C-alpha positions as CSV (number, residue, x, y, z in Angstrom):
1,X,-20.5,-5.6,-5.9
2,X,-17.3,-4.9,-3.8
3,X,-17.2,-6.3,-0.3
4,X,-15.5,-8.6,1.5
5,X,-16.8,-11.5,-0.9
6,X,-13.9,-10.3,-3.9
7,X,-11.2,-12.5,-3.5
8,X,-7.7,-10.9,-2.2
9,X,-6.2,-12.1,-5.2
10,X,-8.6,-9.8,-7.6
11,X,-8.1,-7.0,-5.0
12,X,-4.3,-7.4,-5.1
13,X,-4.4,-6.9,-8.7
14,X,-6.5,-4.0,-8.6
15,X,-3.2,-1.5,-8.0
16,X,-1.2,-2.7,-10.8
17,X,-4.5,-2.1,-13.2
18,X,-4.7,1.5,-11.5
19,X,-0.7,2.0,-12.5
20,X,-0.5,0.9,-15.8
21,X,-3.9,3.3,-16.4
22,X,-2.5,6.3,-14.9
23,X,0.7,5.6,-17.1
24,X,-1.4,5.4,-20.3
25,X,-3.3,9.0,-19.0
26,X,-0.2,10.3,-18.4
27,X,0.7,9.8,-21.8
28,X,-2.6,11.6,-23.3
29,X,-4.0,8.1,-24.0
30,X,-7.6,8.0,-23.8
31,X,-8.9,4.7,-24.9
32,X,-8.2,1.3,-23.7
33,X,-8.9,-2.1,-24.1
34,X,-8.4,-5.4,-22.3
35,X,-6.2,-6.9,-24.7
36,X,-3.8,-3.7,-24.6
37,X,-3.8,-3.4,-20.8
38,X,-3.1,-7.4,-20.5
39,X,-0.4,-7.1,-23.3
40,X,1.1,-4.2,-20.6
41,X,1.0,-6.2,-17.4
42,X,1.2,-10.0,-18.8
43,X,-2.4,-11.0,-17.6
44,X,-5.1,-12.0,-20.1
45,X,-7.7,-9.6,-21.4
46,X,-10.2,-12.5,-20.0
47,X,-9.1,-12.0,-16.3
48,X,-9.1,-8.5,-16.5
49,X,-12.8,-8.4,-17.8
50,X,-13.5,-11.0,-14.9
51,X,-11.6,-8.9,-12.3
52,X,-13.3,-5.5,-13.2
53,X,-16.9,-7.0,-13.5
54,X,-16.7,-7.5,-9.5
55,X,-17.0,-4.1,-9.0
56,X,-19.9,-3.2,-12.0
57,X,-19.5,-2.6,-15.9
58,X,-16.5,0.1,-16.8
59,X,-16.4,-0.6,-20.4
60,X,-17.9,-1.2,-23.7
61,X,-18.0,-4.0,-26.1
62,X,-16.2,-2.7,-29.4
63,X,-15.4,0.5,-27.8
64,X,-13.2,0.0,-24.7
65,X,-12.3,1.7,-21.5
66,X,-12.6,5.2,-20.9
67,X,-9.1,5.5,-19.2
68,X,-9.7,8.6,-17.1
69,X,-13.0,7.3,-16.1
70,X,-12.0,4.0,-15.0
71,X,-8.6,5.3,-13.3
72,X,-11.2,7.5,-11.1
73,X,-13.5,4.5,-10.5
74,X,-10.2,2.5,-9.5
75,X,-9.0,5.0,-7.1
76,X,-12.7,5.3,-6.1
77,X,-12.5,1.3,-4.9
78,X,-9.0,1.2,-3.5
79,X,-10.5,4.4,-1.2
80,X,-7.3,6.3,-2.8
81,X,-9.4,9.2,-3.9
82,X,-8.6,10.5,-0.7
83,X,-5.3,10.8,1.3
84,X,-4.4,8.6,3.9
85,X,-1.9,9.8,7.2
86,X,0.6,7.2,8.0
87,X,2.7,6.7,10.8
88,X,5.9,5.3,10.1
89,X,7.7,3.2,12.7
90,X,11.9,2.8,12.8
91,X,14.2,5.2,11.0
92,X,16.8,3.1,10.2
93,X,18.4,3.0,7.1
94,X,15.0,1.7,5.0
95,X,13.0,3.9,7.0
96,X,15.1,6.9,6.5
97,X,14.1,6.3,3.1
98,X,10.8,5.5,3.0
99,X,10.4,8.9,5.1
100,X,12.4,11.0,2.3
101,X,10.5,9.4,-0.7
102,X,8.0,11.7,-2.7
103,X,5.9,9.2,-4.4
104,X,3.3,8.3,-1.4
105,X,1.2,11.7,-1.8
106,X,0.0,11.4,-5.5
107,X,-1.4,7.8,-4.7
108,X,-3.0,8.3,-1.7
109,X,-0.7,8.4,1.3
110,X,0.9,10.7,3.6
111,X,3.6,9.9,6.1
112,X,2.7,12.2,9.1
113,X,4.6,10.9,12.1
114,X,7.6,9.3,12.7
115,X,8.9,6.8,15.4
116,X,12.1,5.2,17.1
117,X,13.5,3.7,20.4
118,X,17.1,5.0,19.9
119,X,17.6,7.9,22.2
120,X,20.2,8.9,19.6
121,X,17.5,9.8,17.0
122,X,14.6,10.5,19.0
123,X,14.0,14.1,19.0
124,X,16.2,14.5,15.6
125,X,15.0,15.8,12.0
126,X,13.9,13.8,9.5
127,X,13.1,16.0,6.6
128,X,10.0,17.7,7.8
129,X,9.4,15.3,10.9
130,X,10.7,14.9,14.2
131,X,11.5,11.7,15.3
132,X,9.4,10.3,18.3
133,X,9.6,8.0,21.3
134,X,7.7,4.9,20.3
135,X,6.4,4.5,24.1
136,X,4.5,7.5,23.4
137,X,3.4,5.5,19.9
138,X,-0.5,5.3,21.5
139,X,-1.6,8.3,22.1
140,X,-0.2,10.2,19.5
141,X,-1.8,7.5,17.1
142,X,-4.9,8.1,18.6
143,X,-4.9,11.6,18.6
144,X,-4.1,12.3,15.5
145,X,-6.4,9.7,14.0
146,X,-3.9,7.8,12.0
147,X,-5.4,4.3,10.3
148,X,-2.3,3.5,8.4
149,X,1.2,1.8,9.8
150,X,4.5,1.0,7.9
151,X,6.7,-1.1,10.1
152,X,10.6,-0.6,9.4
153,X,11.9,-2.4,12.9
154,X,14.1,-5.1,13.1
155,X,12.1,-8.7,13.1
156,X,12.8,-8.9,17.2
157,X,10.7,-6.2,17.7
158,X,8.0,-6.0,15.2
159,X,5.1,-7.8,16.9
160,X,5.4,-6.0,20.5
161,X,5.4,-3.0,18.2
162,X,2.3,-4.3,16.3
163,X,0.4,-4.7,19.8
164,X,1.3,-1.2,20.5
165,X,-0.5,-0.3,16.6
166,X,-3.4,-2.4,17.5
167,X,-4.1,-0.7,20.8
168,X,-3.6,2.6,19.2
169,X,-6.3,1.7,16.5
170,X,-4.5,1.0,13.5
171,X,-6.4,-0.9,10.9
172,X,-3.7,-1.5,8.4
173,X,0.0,-2.5,8.7
174,X,2.6,-2.6,5.9
175,X,5.5,-4.6,6.9
176,X,9.0,-4.3,6.1
177,X,10.2,-6.6,9.2
178,X,11.4,-10.6,7.6
179,X,8.5,-11.9,10.0
180,X,5.3,-12.5,10.5
181,X,3.3,-11.0,12.9
182,X,-0.1,-11.7,14.6
183,X,-3.1,-9.0,14.0
184,X,-6.8,-9.4,15.0
185,X,-8.9,-10.6,12.3
186,X,-10.2,-6.5,11.9
187,X,-6.2,-5.4,11.1
188,X,-4.8,-6.1,7.2
189,X,-1.3,-7.2,6.7
190,X,0.6,-6.5,3.8
191,X,4.2,-7.9,4.0
192,X,7.7,-6.6,1.9
193,X,9.9,-8.7,2.1
194,X,13.2,-8.8,-0.6
195,X,14.1,-11.9,0.5
196,X,11.0,-14.0,-0.3
197,X,10.7,-12.8,-3.7
198,X,14.1,-13.5,-4.5
199,X,13.5,-17.1,-3.1
200,X,10.6,-17.4,-5.7
201,X,12.8,-15.8,-8.6
202,X,15.8,-18.3,-8.1
203,X,13.5,-21.3,-8.2
204,X,12.8,-20.9,-11.8
205,X,16.9,-20.2,-12.7
206,X,18.3,-23.1,-14.1
């Protein structure tokens, strides 16, 4: 059964499965196997079957997986069968790119509020958004019942903004700042730092 007993590394692979299966469905494919899915992702078929078995039985031996059904089940498990409202903090180059990115909504996320602390940016338009003063973050996030935030601020500002987000009731933060932030156990954080991934890759280069 799904829950806290499911290892985070397993949960981390589910979006990969969902993306690959969605691409298969878009191409008109109806049935797949753990072997085929594994070949696409570079993950063993046994690992895929083990991961999926944490949440139930979704395929039949000798028949494989119905792609449409499995997509629906993974969307339900990942809770992206609904649309989550998201607050974006920081509208530098990265923040502007995030605000204009059109690929969030069909994957379960919708940016609804944008904040910055630069007086030159506050009150300006960023696509459909009016950039709000970060000093109003707590009341705006609470009032809009936003549960997810994307943090695209300089490293030195990340912790202070994080504390405001926690105060506002945010329960999930995607952090683009090149630093680690401290949050209560009830708040989940994911980091996106390209330099860390580059350093991991260059380790393998001759």
